[in-house]
C-alpha positions as CSV (number, residue, x, y, z in Angstrom):
1,M,155.9,91.4,-7.6
2,S,159.2,92.0,-9.4
3,A,162.1,93.3,-7.4
4,P,163.0,96.9,-8.1
5,T,166.5,97.8,-9.1
6,E,168.5,100.6,-7.5
7,A,168.4,102.5,-10.8
8,S,164.6,102.2,-11.1
9,T,163.9,103.4,-7.5
10,P,163.2,107.2,-7.4
11,K,165.9,109.1,-5.4
12,A,163.1,111.2,-3.8
13,L,162.0,108.1,-1.9
14,N,165.2,108.4,0.2
15,V,164.3,112.0,1.1
16,I,160.8,111.4,2.5
17,P,161.5,109.9,5.9
18,F,164.2,112.5,6.7
19,V,162.0,115.5,5.9
20,A,159.1,114.0,7.8
21,V,161.0,113.1,10.9
22,T,162.7,116.6,11.0
23,S,159.2,118.0,11.2
24,V,158.4,115.6,14.1
25,G,161.6,116.7,15.9
26,Y,160.7,120.4,15.5
27,V,157.2,120.1,16.8
28,L,158.1,117.7,19.7
29,F,160.8,120.1,21.1
30,A,159.4,123.5,20.3
31,P,158.0,123.9,23.8
32,A,161.4,123.0,25.3
33,A,162.9,126.0,23.6
34,I,160.8,128.4,25.6
35,P,160.3,126.8,29.1
36,D,160.0,130.1,31.0
37,V,157.4,131.5,28.5
38,L,155.2,128.5,28.8
39,T,155.5,128.0,32.6
40,D,154.6,131.7,33.1
41,R,151.8,131.7,30.4
42,F,150.0,128.6,31.8
43,D,151.1,129.1,35.5
44,I,152.6,125.5,35.7
45,G,155.7,124.0,37.4
46,Y,158.4,121.9,35.8
47,T,156.5,118.6,36.5
48,A,153.6,119.8,34.3
49,F,156.0,121.3,31.8
50,G,157.6,117.8,31.4
51,L,154.1,116.6,30.3
52,L,154.4,118.7,27.1
53,T,157.0,116.2,26.0
54,S,155.7,113.1,27.8
55,V,152.1,113.3,26.6
56,P,152.8,113.2,22.8
57,L,155.3,110.4,23.5
58,L,152.5,108.4,25.1
59,S,150.6,108.8,21.8
60,V,153.8,107.7,20.0
61,V,153.6,104.5,22.0
62,V,149.9,104.0,21.2
63,A,150.6,104.5,17.5
64,Q,153.0,101.6,17.4
65,A,150.3,98.9,17.2
66,P,148.5,100.5,14.2
67,S,151.9,101.3,12.6
68,S,152.9,97.6,12.8
69,Y,149.6,96.6,11.3
70,L,149.7,99.1,8.5
71,T,153.3,98.5,7.5
72,A,152.6,94.7,7.1
73,R,149.8,95.6,4.5
74,Y,150.5,98.9,2.8
75,S,153.4,100.7,1.2
76,T,155.3,103.0,3.6
77,T,154.9,105.9,1.0
78,R,151.1,105.8,1.3
79,I,151.1,105.6,5.1
80,L,153.6,108.4,5.4
81,L,151.4,110.5,3.1
82,V,148.4,110.3,5.5
83,A,150.6,110.8,8.6
84,T,152.5,113.8,7.3
85,V,149.2,115.5,6.3
86,V,147.9,115.1,9.9
87,D,151.3,116.2,11.3
88,T,151.0,119.4,9.2
89,V,147.4,120.3,10.1
90,V,147.7,119.6,13.8
91,A,151.0,121.4,14.1
92,L,149.4,124.6,12.9
93,T,146.6,124.3,15.4
94,L,149.0,124.0,18.4
95,D,149.7,127.7,18.4
96,F,146.1,128.6,19.0
97,A,145.6,126.6,22.3
98,R,144.4,128.9,25.0
99,T,144.7,126.7,28.0
100,F,147.3,124.2,29.2
101,L,144.8,121.3,28.9
102,A,143.9,122.3,25.4
103,L,147.6,122.3,24.5
104,L,148.1,118.9,26.0
105,A,145.0,117.5,24.1
106,L,146.3,118.8,20.8
107,R,149.8,117.5,21.4
108,T,148.3,114.1,22.2
109,V,146.6,114.0,18.8
110,W,149.7,115.2,17.1
111,G,151.7,112.5,18.8
112,L,149.7,109.8,17.0
113,A,150.8,111.2,13.7
114,G,154.4,111.6,14.9
115,G,154.5,108.1,16.2
116,V,153.4,106.7,12.8
117,I,156.0,108.8,11.1
118,L,158.8,107.6,13.4
119,T,158.0,103.9,12.9
120,V,157.0,103.9,9.2
121,G,159.9,106.2,8.3
122,A,162.3,103.7,9.8
123,T,160.5,100.8,8.1
124,H,160.7,102.8,4.8
125,I,164.5,102.9,5.2
126,A,164.7,99.2,6.1
127,R,162.8,98.3,2.9
128,L,165.1,100.4,0.7
129,H,168.5,99.5,2.2
130,R,170.2,96.7,4.1
131,N,173.3,95.8,6.1
132,S,175.8,98.6,6.8
133,K,174.0,101.0,4.4
134,A,170.8,100.5,6.4
135,T,172.6,101.2,9.7
136,R,174.1,104.4,8.2
137,Q,170.8,105.5,6.9
138,Q,169.1,104.8,10.2
139,G,171.7,106.9,11.9
140,F,171.0,109.8,9.5
141,Y,167.3,109.3,10.2
142,G,167.8,109.7,13.9
143,G,170.0,112.7,13.3
144,A,167.2,114.3,11.3
145,L,164.9,114.0,14.3
146,T,167.4,115.8,16.6
147,L,168.1,118.3,13.9
148,G,164.4,119.3,14.0
149,G,164.8,119.9,17.7
150,A,167.9,122.0,17.2
151,I,166.1,124.1,14.6
152,A,163.3,124.6,17.1
153,F,165.7,125.7,19.8
154,L,167.2,128.3,17.5
155,A,164.0,129.4,15.7
156,A,161.2,129.2,18.3
157,P,162.5,132.1,20.5
158,L,163.1,134.3,17.4
159,L,159.6,133.5,16.0
160,L,158.0,134.2,19.3
161,E,159.6,137.6,19.4
162,A,159.0,138.4,15.7
163,V,155.4,137.1,15.1
164,G,154.2,135.9,18.5
165,A,152.8,132.5,19.5
166,A,150.8,132.1,16.2
167,G,153.9,131.3,14.2
168,L,155.8,129.1,16.7
169,H,155.1,125.8,14.9
170,G,155.2,127.2,11.4
171,P,158.6,125.6,10.4
172,G,157.5,122.2,11.6
173,A,154.3,122.4,9.6
174,L,156.2,123.6,6.5
175,L,158.5,120.5,6.7
176,G,155.5,118.3,7.1
177,A,153.8,119.8,4.0
178,F,156.9,119.3,2.0
179,A,157.1,115.6,3.0
180,S,153.4,115.2,2.1
181,A,154.0,116.6,-1.4
182,I,156.8,114.1,-2.1
183,C,154.7,111.3,-0.7
184,W,151.8,112.3,-3.0
185,Q,154.1,112.3,-6.0
186,H,155.3,108.8,-5.2
187,R,152.1,107.3,-3.7
188,D,152.0,104.5,-6.3
189,E,155.6,103.5,-5.8
190,R,155.9,99.7,-5.6
191,S,159.4,99.4,-4.0
192,T,158.1,100.5,-0.6
193,H,155.4,97.7,-0.4
194,P,155.8,95.0,2.3
195,G,157.8,92.0,1.1
196,C,159.4,93.8,-1.8
197,S,163.1,93.3,-2.3
198,R,165.3,96.2,-1.4
199,P,167.0,97.9,-4.3
200,D,170.5,97.0,-3.1
201,A,169.6,93.5,-1.9
202,E,170.4,91.6,-5.2
203,R,174.0,92.3,-5.3
204,T,174.9,92.9,-1.6
205,E,173.7,89.5,-0.5
206,S,176.1,87.6,-2.8
207,A,178.9,90.1,-2.4
208,E,178.6,90.6,1.3
209,T,181.9,89.9,3.1
210,A,182.3,87.6,6.1
211,S,183.2,90.5,8.3
212,T,180.1,92.4,7.4
213,R,178.0,89.4,8.1
214,D,179.7,89.0,11.5
215,R,179.1,92.6,12.3
216,R,175.4,91.9,12.6
217,D,175.9,89.4,15.4
218,P,174.1,88.0,17.2
219,S,171.1,89.1,15.1
220,D,172.4,87.4,12.0
221,S,171.4,84.1,13.6
222,T,167.9,85.5,13.9
223,A,168.1,86.9,10.4
224,R,167.8,83.2,9.4
225,D,164.3,83.4,10.9
226,R,163.2,84.8,7.6
227,T,164.2,81.9,5.5
228,N,163.1,79.4,8.2
229,G,159.6,80.9,8.2
230,E,159.8,81.8,11.9
231,S,156.6,83.4,13.3
232,S,156.4,87.2,13.7
233,S,153.6,86.9,16.2
234,V,153.4,89.2,19.2
235,R,154.6,86.5,21.5
236,H,157.6,85.8,19.3
237,L,158.5,89.5,19.1
238,L,158.1,90.1,22.9
239,T,160.2,87.1,23.8
240,H,162.9,87.5,21.1
241,P,166.2,88.2,22.9
242,V,167.5,90.5,20.3
243,V,164.3,92.6,20.3
244,I,164.3,92.7,24.1
245,V,167.9,93.9,24.4
246,A,167.5,96.3,21.5
247,A,164.3,97.7,23.1
248,F,166.1,98.3,26.4
249,C,169.0,99.9,24.7
250,Y,166.5,102.2,23.0
251,V,165.0,102.9,26.4
252,A,168.4,104.2,27.5
253,S,169.2,106.1,24.3
254,L,165.9,107.7,23.6
255,G,164.9,108.2,27.3
256,S,168.2,110.0,27.9
257,Y,168.0,112.0,24.7
258,V,164.4,113.2,25.3
259,T,165.0,114.1,29.0
260,L,168.2,116.1,28.2
261,S,166.4,117.8,25.3
262,T,163.4,118.7,27.4
263,F,165.3,120.3,30.2
264,V,168.6,121.5,28.7
265,T,167.4,125.1,28.2
266,A,166.2,125.3,31.8
267,Y,169.4,123.5,33.0
268,F,171.7,126.1,31.3
269,D,169.5,128.9,32.6
270,A,170.0,127.6,36.1
271,L,173.8,127.7,35.6
272,D,173.5,131.2,34.2
273,V,175.2,130.0,31.0
274,T,174.5,132.4,28.1
275,G,174.5,131.5,24.4
276,P,172.7,128.8,22.3
277,L,174.2,125.9,24.2
278,N,170.8,124.2,24.2
279,A,170.8,124.1,20.4
280,A,174.5,123.0,20.5
281,V,173.5,120.0,22.6
282,L,170.9,118.9,20.0
283,L,173.3,119.5,17.1
284,V,175.7,117.2,18.9
285,A,172.9,114.6,19.0
286,T,172.4,115.1,15.3
287,A,176.1,114.6,14.6
288,G,176.3,111.7,17.0
289,R,173.4,109.8,15.4
290,A,174.7,110.3,11.9
291,A,178.3,109.5,12.9
292,G,177.3,106.3,14.7
293,G,175.9,104.9,11.5
294,V,178.8,106.1,9.3
295,V,181.5,104.6,11.7
296,A,179.7,101.3,11.9
297,G,179.6,100.9,8.2
298,R,182.9,102.4,7.1
299,W,185.1,100.8,9.7
300,D,183.1,97.6,10.0
301,V,182.3,98.2,13.7
302,R,179.7,95.7,14.8
303,D,176.3,97.2,15.8
304,W,176.4,95.6,19.2
305,T,179.9,96.7,19.9
306,S,179.1,100.3,19.0
307,I,176.0,100.1,21.2
308,V,177.8,98.9,24.3
309,V,180.8,101.3,24.0
310,A,178.5,104.3,23.5
311,T,176.2,103.3,26.3
312,T,179.1,102.8,28.7
313,A,180.3,106.3,27.8
314,A,176.9,107.6,28.6
315,V,177.0,106.0,32.1
316,V,180.3,107.9,32.8
317,G,178.9,111.2,31.4
318,F,175.7,111.1,33.5
319,F,177.5,110.2,36.8
320,V,180.0,113.0,36.2
321,L,177.0,115.4,35.8
322,A,175.5,114.0,38.9
323,F,178.5,114.5,41.2
324,A,180.7,117.2,39.6
325,H,180.9,120.7,41.2
326,S,182.9,122.5,38.5
327,R,180.8,124.9,36.5
328,I,182.8,124.3,33.4
329,V,182.3,120.5,33.7
330,L,178.6,121.0,34.4
331,A,178.3,123.1,31.3
332,L,180.3,120.8,29.0
333,F,179.2,117.4,30.0
334,P,175.6,117.6,28.7
335,L,177.2,117.7,25.3
336,V,179.3,114.6,26.2
337,A,176.3,112.7,27.5
338,M,174.2,113.6,24.5
339,L,176.9,112.5,22.1
340,A,177.1,109.1,23.9
341,V,173.4,108.4,23.9
342,S,173.1,109.4,20.3
343,L,175.9,107.3,18.7
344,P,174.1,103.9,18.9
345,F,170.8,105.1,17.4
346,G,171.3,103.6,13.9
347,A,172.9,100.5,15.3
348,I,169.8,99.8,17.5
349,Y,167.4,100.3,14.6
350,G,169.7,98.1,12.5
351,V,169.8,95.1,14.8
352,A,166.0,95.4,15.5
353,A,165.2,95.5,11.8
354,N,167.4,92.4,11.2
355,S,166.0,90.4,14.1
356,T,162.7,88.9,12.8
357,V,160.7,88.3,9.7
358,S,158.9,91.6,10.1
359,E,161.1,94.6,10.3
360,G,158.1,96.9,10.8
361,A,156.8,94.9,13.8
362,A,160.3,94.6,15.5
363,L,160.9,98.3,15.0
364,A,157.4,99.1,16.5
365,V,158.3,97.1,19.6
366,V,161.6,98.8,20.1
367,I,160.2,102.3,19.4
368,A,157.3,101.7,21.7
369,A,159.6,100.7,24.6
370,G,161.9,103.7,24.0
371,N,159.0,106.1,24.0
372,L,157.4,104.6,27.1
373,A,160.6,105.5,28.9
374,A,160.8,108.9,27.1
375,L,157.3,109.8,28.2
376,L,158.0,108.9,31.9
377,L,161.5,110.3,32.3
378,P,160.8,114.0,31.6
379,T,158.0,114.0,34.2
380,V,160.2,112.2,36.7
381,T,163.0,114.6,36.0
382,G,160.7,117.6,36.5
383,A,159.5,116.1,39.8
384,I,163.0,115.6,41.0
385,R,163.9,119.1,39.9
386,D,160.9,120.6,41.8
387,A,161.7,118.5,44.9
388,T,165.5,119.0,45.1
389,G,166.1,122.2,43.1
390,D,168.6,120.6,40.7
391,Y,169.1,117.7,38.3
392,S,171.6,115.5,40.1
393,G,169.1,112.8,41.1
394,A,167.8,112.7,37.5
395,F,171.3,112.2,36.2
396,V,171.8,109.3,38.5
397,V,168.6,107.7,37.2
398,L,169.8,108.1,33.6
399,G,173.2,106.7,34.4
400,A,171.7,103.6,36.0
401,I,169.4,103.0,33.0
402,N,172.3,103.2,30.6
403,A,174.3,100.8,32.8
404,V,171.6,98.2,32.7
405,A,171.4,98.5,28.9
406,A,175.1,98.0,28.5
407,A,175.0,95.0,30.8
408,G,172.2,93.5,28.7
409,V,174.2,93.8,25.5
410,V,177.2,92.1,27.2
411,A,174.9,89.3,28.5
412,L,173.4,88.8,25.0
413,Q,176.8,88.6,23.4
414,R,178.0,86.0,25.8
415,S,174.9,83.9,25.5
416,S,175.1,84.0,21.7
417,G,178.4,82.1,21.6
418,P,181.9,82.9,20.4
419,R,180.8,84.3,17.1
420,S,179.2,87.2,18.7
421,N,182.1,87.8,21.0
422,A,184.8,87.7,18.3
423,G,186.5,91.0,17.6
């Protein structure tokens, strides 16, 4: 298969994953925009309410195994075509669930499509870009997911008031349909097949500066696995130090992000804070994920450095929320914490995709780990909230998880020798 050039690769290919993942973000967080409506409608507590986010994330985890299998054999464009069609159809059916169990069942099915989109979309980007450009694109990709959630926080209450429950998931379905149309148009595209050279690979490999190579530490040592023919077996992936540390960093980043997103509306309601601060928190996440990738590429900040700095900032943010008493601080620091956990998104995806011979398999492991945490933490947070009446205990848990992630990065850098510690 001949390597595609940048000029020959359709620009629309770059749009597909961003539109698709925005749809996923909208559908995932639409219930979190109207917690009081749903708890009253189905007569449930906050523990059960957390399941509306946790259950589809369990499906996201389950979807990682088939996603890994499919990305190794088929073009990401064709896989995304099927996944976005399912996303669109199931999103439309969610509004017609009459019982809480029916809604959970439908969100479970939807989560399978959402999980495929998350992994295959990231793999799609990894096949089209590399190095700092890949990190930047992965940051924008994560920002698109949170943008979908922000749109849901702004639009869902208005739609509920204007057209009722039947139109709640309409914007998410519309985005999914748009992504499907682009995928159909480019279903025969060859540049998104496994093993195909990335469009910018031909010139960036030879022109890559030493500082850019160093920025990928310590994963650049593992990037040689590709040329050495290192195995991409399950055992290799699950014991690979870079994949393990990246996975736990994603546990901290995604688990914190999903938990904050799920309960931020109820959190501000409890503080009697008026205004769309819940949407502002997700817009901060969008900006943070995008900015993390841009900063890493433009100022040559190493992926691991940006991860450990941002994760440490998250630790501070969550412990301030856990122990502060000032209403102003309690209202502002969810934005600080969300920014901190969002900044390393692109860097985590970048080091994972560069770690082994199969970028799709490595990303599947990292995404599965993060979503396992994300499906547990909202339910745990809801239980803490039901038991104690506030979120302080949950903030302590999130702060501790981020502290362990930061420690893991430091330990990996030290074990990888002076090159990973330089600068």
